[in-house]
C-alpha positions in Angstrom: -48.8 178.0 5.3 -45.2 178.3 6.2 -44.3 181.1 8.6 -40.9 182.7 7.9 -38.5 182.2 10.8 -35.3 184.2 11.2 -33.4 185.0 14.4 -33.5 188.4 16.1 -29.7 188.6 15.6 -30.1 188.2 11.8 -32.6 191.0 11.7 -30.5 193.2 14.0 -27.4 192.9 11.9 -29.2 194.4 8.9 -31.2 197.0 10.7 -28.5 198.4 13.2 -26.4 200.2 10.5 -29.6 202.0 9.3 -30.2 203.6 12.7 -28.7 206.9 14.0 -25.6 206.5 16.1 -27.3 207.7 19.3 -30.2 205.4 19.1 -28.8 203.0 21.7 -27.8 205.7 24.3 -29.8 205.7 27.5 -32.9 207.8 27.3 -32.3 209.7 30.6 -35.1 212.2 29.9 -37.6 209.4 30.3 -37.0 209.7 34.1 -39.0 213.0 34.0 -42.1 210.8 33.9 -41.3 209.5 37.3 -41.9 212.7 39.3 -44.8 213.6 37.0 -46.7 210.4 37.7 -45.8 210.4 41.4 -47.1 214.0 41.7 -50.4 213.1 40.0 -50.9 210.1 42.2 -49.9 211.9 45.4 -52.0 214.9 44.7 -55.2 213.1 43.8 -54.7 210.7 46.7 -54.5 213.7 49.1 -57.6 215.2 47.5 -59.5 212.0 48.1 -58.2 211.6 51.6 -58.9 215.1 52.6 -62.3 215.3 50.8 -61.3 218.5 49.0 -63.7 217.7 46.1 -67.1 216.2 45.8 -67.2 212.4 45.8 -69.0 212.5 42.5 -65.6 213.3 41.0 -63.9 210.3 42.7 -64.3 207.9 39.7 -62.7 210.5 37.4 -59.8 210.8 39.8 -59.5 207.0 40.0 -59.3 207.0 36.2 -56.5 209.6 36.2 -54.5 207.8 38.9 -54.9 204.5 37.0 -53.5 206.1 33.9 -50.5 207.2 36.0 -50.2 203.7 37.4 -50.0 202.5 33.9 -47.5 205.2 32.9 -45.2 204.1 35.8 -45.4 200.5 34.6 -44.4 201.4 31.1 -41.5 203.4 32.6 -40.5 200.5 34.8 -40.5 198.2 31.9 -38.3 200.3 29.7 -35.9 201.1 32.6 -35.4 197.4 33.6 -34.4 196.7 30.0 -31.6 199.1 30.5 -32.9 201.7 28.0 -33.2 204.6 30.5 -30.3 204.3 32.9 -27.4 201.9 32.9 -26.5 201.8 36.6 -27.9 198.6 38.1 -29.0 200.0 41.5 -30.7 203.1 39.9 -32.3 200.8 37.4 -33.7 198.6 40.1 -34.9 201.5 42.2 -36.8 203.1 39.2 -38.1 199.6 38.3 -39.3 199.0 41.9 -41.2 202.4 41.9 -42.5 201.8 38.4 -44.0 198.4 39.2 -45.0 199.4 42.7 -48.7 199.8 41.8 -48.7 196.0 40.9 -46.1 195.2 43.7 -44.0 193.3 41.1 -40.4 192.7 42.2 -37.8 194.1 39.7 -35.7 190.9 39.9 -38.8 188.8 39.2 -39.7 190.9 36.2 -36.2 190.8 34.8 -36.1 187.0 35.1 -39.7 186.3 33.9 -40.0 189.0 31.2 -36.5 190.1 30.1 -34.9 186.6 30.1 -37.5 183.9 29.7 -40.2 185.8 27.7 -37.8 187.7 25.4 -35.6 184.8 24.9 -38.4 182.3 24.1 -41.2 184.4 22.7 -44.2 182.3 21.8 -42.2 179.1 22.1 -44.7 176.5 23.3 -44.2 175.2 26.8 -41.5 177.7 27.6 -42.8 181.3 27.1 -44.7 182.1 30.3 -46.8 184.7 28.4 -48.0 182.3 25.6 -51.4 180.7 25.6 -51.6 176.9 25.7 -51.4 174.3 23.0 -54.4 171.9 22.6 -52.3 169.2 24.3 -51.6 171.4 27.3 -55.2 172.4 27.5 -56.3 168.8 27.5 -53.8 167.6 30.1 -53.9 170.3 32.7 -57.2 171.1 34.5 -55.9 174.5 35.8 -55.0 175.5 32.3 -58.5 174.6 31.1 -60.1 176.6 33.9 -58.0 179.7 33.3 -58.5 179.5 29.5 -62.2 178.8 29.6 -63.1 181.3 32.3 -60.7 184.2 32.1 -58.9 184.3 28.7 -60.1 186.7 26.2 -61.8 185.4 23.0 -64.7 183.4 21.6 -66.8 186.6 21.9 -67.3 186.0 25.7 -67.8 189.1 27.9 -66.0 187.3 30.8 -62.9 187.4 28.7 -62.7 191.0 29.9 -61.4 189.6 33.2 -58.0 189.3 31.6 -58.0 193.0 30.9 -59.3 194.0 34.3 -57.1 191.9 36.6 -54.8 190.0 34.2 -51.5 191.6 35.0 -52.1 191.4 38.8 -53.0 187.7 38.6 -50.2 186.8 36.2 -47.5 188.6 38.2 -48.7 186.9 41.4 -48.6 183.5 39.6 -45.1 184.2 38.3 -43.9 185.0 41.8 -45.3 181.7 43.1 -43.8 179.5 40.4 -40.5 181.3 39.7 -38.4 179.1 41.9 -40.0 175.8 40.7 -39.5 176.8 37.1 -35.9 177.9 37.8 -36.6 181.5 36.7 -34.9 182.5 40.0 -32.5 180.8 42.3 -33.7 180.1 45.8 -31.8 183.1 47.1 -33.1 185.4 44.4 -36.6 184.1 44.8 -36.4 184.9 48.5 -35.3 188.5 47.7 -38.1 188.8 45.1 -40.6 187.8 47.8 -39.1 190.4 50.2 -39.4 193.1 47.5 -43.0 192.1 46.9 -43.8 192.2 50.7 -42.2 195.6 50.9 -44.6 196.8 48.2 -47.6 195.3 50.0 -46.4 196.9 53.2 -46.3 200.3 51.5 -49.9 200.1 50.2 -51.1 198.7 53.5 -49.6 201.7 55.2 -51.4 204.0 52.7 -54.7 202.2 53.4 -54.3 202.6 57.1 -53.4 206.3 56.7 -56.1 207.4 54.4 -59.0 205.0 55.3 -60.9 202.4 53.3 -63.1 204.6 51.0 -60.2 206.9 49.8 -58.1 203.8 49.4 -60.8 202.3 47.2 -60.7 205.3 44.8 -57.0 206.0 45.1 -55.6 202.5 44.7 -58.0 199.6 44.1 -60.1 201.1 41.3 -57.0 202.7 39.7 -55.3 199.3 39.8 -58.2 198.0 37.6 -57.7 200.9 35.2 -53.9 200.2 35.1 -54.5 196.5 34.5 -56.8 197.3 31.5 -54.3 199.7 30.0 -51.3 197.4 30.4 -53.1 194.2 29.4 -54.6 195.8 26.3 -51.0 196.0 25.0 -49.6 192.8 26.5 -52.5 190.6 25.1 -52.2 192.0 21.6 -48.4 191.9 21.5 -48.3 188.1 20.9 -51.6 186.4 21.5 -52.8 186.7 17.9 -49.5 185.5 16.6 -48.3 182.0 15.8 -46.1 179.8 18.0 -42.5 179.7 16.7 -39.6 177.4 17.3 -37.2 180.1 16.2 -37.5 183.4 18.1 -38.6 185.4 15.0 -40.0 188.7 16.2 -41.5 189.5 12.8 -43.5 186.2 13.0 -44.4 186.0 16.7 -45.0 189.7 17.6 -47.4 192.4 16.6 -47.0 196.2 16.7 -50.1 198.2 17.4 -50.8 201.7 16.3 -52.4 204.5 18.2 -52.9 208.2 18.1 -49.6 210.0 18.7 -50.7 211.2 22.1 -51.4 207.6 23.2 -47.9 206.6 22.0 -46.4 209.4 23.9 -48.2 208.6 27.2 -47.4 204.9 26.9 -43.8 205.4 26.0 -44.3 203.9 22.5 -45.0 200.5 24.0 -47.1 199.6 21.0 -44.0 199.3 18.8 -43.5 195.8 20.0 -41.9 194.1 17.1 -39.3 196.9 17.2 -38.9 196.4 21.0 -38.3 192.6 20.6 -35.6 193.3 18.1 -33.8 195.9 20.2 -35.0 195.5 23.8 -32.3 197.6 25.4 -33.0 200.5 23.0 -35.5 203.2 24.2 -38.8 202.9 22.3 -38.5 206.6 21.5 -36.4 205.4 18.5 -38.9 202.7 17.5 -40.1 204.6 14.5 -36.7 204.5 13.0 -36.7 200.7 13.4 -40.2 200.5 11.9 -39.1 202.5 8.9 -36.1 200.1 8.4 -38.3 197.1 8.7 -40.8 198.4 6.2 -37.9 199.0 3.8 -36.2 195.7 4.3 -39.1 193.3 5.1 -42.3 194.9 3.8 -43.9 191.5 3.4 -43.2 190.4 7.0 -43.6 193.4 9.2 -47.0 193.2 11.0 -48.9 196.1 12.5 -52.6 197.0 13.1 -54.5 199.5 15.3 -54.8 198.6 18.9 -58.6 198.7 18.6 -58.6 196.3 15.7 -56.2 194.0 17.5 -58.4 193.9 20.6 -61.5 193.1 18.4 -59.6 190.3 16.8 -58.6 189.0 20.2 -62.2 189.1 21.3 -63.4 187.2 18.3 -60.9 184.4 18.1 -59.8 181.6 20.5 -56.7 181.3 22.8 -55.7 177.7 22.4 -53.3 176.6 19.7 -54.3 173.6 17.7 -50.9 173.9 16.0 -48.4 176.6 15.5 -50.5 178.6 13.1 -54.1 177.7 14.1 -56.1 178.8 17.1 -59.0 176.6 18.2 -62.0 176.7 20.5 -61.7 173.2 22.1 -65.4 173.3 23.0 -66.9 174.0 19.6 -64.0 173.0 17.4 -64.1 176.3 15.5 -60.7 177.4 14.2 -59.0 180.7 13.4 -55.7 181.3 11.6 -53.0 183.0 13.7 -51.6 186.1 12.1 -49.1 185.4 9.3 -46.4 187.8 8.1 -48.1 188.3 4.8 -51.7 188.4 6.1 -51.8 192.1 6.9 -50.3 193.4 3.7 
């Protein structure tokens, strides 16, 4: 099976004229999510710290705070792509606050995600978000351990670890290897570490101020919720798709559909094929891009429900035998990666 491969620029040239003129303007109104989520987090943290409600409601409050943590992360992601504000300092500030629940440095995120991942999506050995090839799995013990014990797939319940702590673990790993892999210069890496330490200092101060039990329910458990929300999208964005030598977003990316309220709360993050074609465009215009893709490339555009994608992730393996085949190295069982025509 041959996977069609075309460059993002080739797609963009055809689609851009079909979009409304204002589609690429900064979506300033997205900033309204910032005070909203901060108010939710601040209010419920105060409720927990002051014991204003019965502790039986604490798990529910953790769930709500976790949803706001996830909402901040989606806002930080879109902002650091330049889709919300253009001024660099404001963009970095909003990005810092957006990623503060995960204490991810904005400069690390830009290097790791915007530059390396977007520029080399599902390119074996280069994309930091791609799962390993069979050769990488066989040659690297740490890759084998991470894939066997934490990666989703093969119908193993322990694969849920990637949902529950995956983004926290990956962002920490990226910070540790960013200098070695030349994602960041030594100077920028030092600054990224300083930004990370600033975030850790903030949450340490919160813990000292409110005490261990309120901190458990206002930060640690919500962080697990936020991991699950963010990773549910991240894992389904590319991990079912083939490896590609050419950065073809219609081959190596998947859009996931949700009820409209979920799209609204997650800033339309599920429109991921569209996002990889126009990363600096706010996802509020993603439906226009989707309509254009369905008109121009109906046999290539790939989309399925988030639930269906998560089930497919759970049932398949996370090692690539070749560009279009996933394999369980232990059993030898194989699954085809998604192909552009397979969902039609």
